[in-house]
C-alpha positions in Angstrom: 0.0 0.0 0.0 1.4 3.4 -1.0 1.2 6.7 0.8 0.4 9.8 -1.2 1.7 13.3 -1.2 0.3 16.2 -3.2 2.1 19.1 -4.9 0.8 22.6 -4.6 0.0 22.5 -8.3 -2.1 19.3 -7.7 -4.0 20.9 -4.7 -4.9 24.0 -6.7 -6.0 22.0 -9.7 -8.0 19.6 -7.5 -9.9 22.6 -6.0 -11.0 23.6 -9.6 -12.7 20.2 -10.2 -16.4 19.8 -9.7 -17.7 18.1 -6.5 -18.6 15.0 -8.6 -15.1 14.9 -10.1 -13.5 15.3 -6.6 -15.7 12.4 -5.3 -14.6 10.2 -8.3 -11.0 11.0 -7.5 -11.4 9.9 -3.9 -13.1 6.7 -4.9 -10.3 5.9 -7.5 -7.6 6.6 -4.9 -8.8 3.6 -2.9 -7.8 1.4 -5.8 -4.7 3.4 -6.6 -3.0 3.1 -3.2 -3.6 -0.7 -3.4 -2.5 -1.2 -7.0 -1.4 1.6 -9.3 -1.8 -0.8 -12.2 -5.5 -1.7 -11.5 -7.1 -2.0 -15.0 -9.7 0.7 -14.4 -6.9 3.3 -13.8 -5.4 2.7 -17.2 -2.0 3.7 -15.8 0.8 4.2 -18.3 4.1 6.0 -18.4 4.1 9.4 -20.1 6.0 9.3 -23.4 9.2 11.4 -23.4 9.2 11.6 -19.6 11.6 9.6 -17.5 9.6 9.1 -14.3 6.1 10.5 -14.9 3.0 8.4 -15.1 -0.7 9.1 -15.9 -3.7 7.4 -14.5 -7.4 7.9 -15.3 -9.9 9.0 -12.8 -12.8 8.9 -15.3 -12.9 9.1 -19.1 -11.9 12.8 -18.9 -9.8 13.4 -15.8 -6.2 12.3 -15.5 -3.7 12.5 -12.7 0.1 12.9 -13.2 2.3 11.3 -10.7 5.7 9.7 -9.9 7.2 7.3 -7.4 9.2 9.1 -4.8 10.4 5.8 -3.3 9.0 2.3 -2.7 6.3 3.6 -0.3 5.5 7.2 -1.5 3.8 8.5 -4.6 3.8 12.2 -5.4 0.7 13.4 -7.2 1.8 16.3 -9.4 -1.3 17.4 -11.3 -4.9 16.6 -12.1 -7.1 17.9 -14.9 -9.0 17.0 -18.0 -7.3 14.8 -20.7 -5.5 17.8 -22.3 -3.3 18.0 -19.2 -0.9 15.7 -21.1 0.0 18.6 -23.4 1.8 20.1 -20.4 4.1 17.1 -20.0 
């Protein structure tokens, strides 16, 4: 089971989500901390990035994250699918 930490960027972006999107995030994080490769998360490495990954919260919302170590994941950003253009 992983522990999560959030960047300031992530916190700000999270606050811009709707209440429903925030609830969807919270529900998916239950799966995420148990198994980042759970099929419903559609986790994959971001092309052209050494250590960044993306996972799906729903069909539109993505989180960007990386492994800090074997126990800790840093959540970098969250937004609609076009978030990938930033990375």
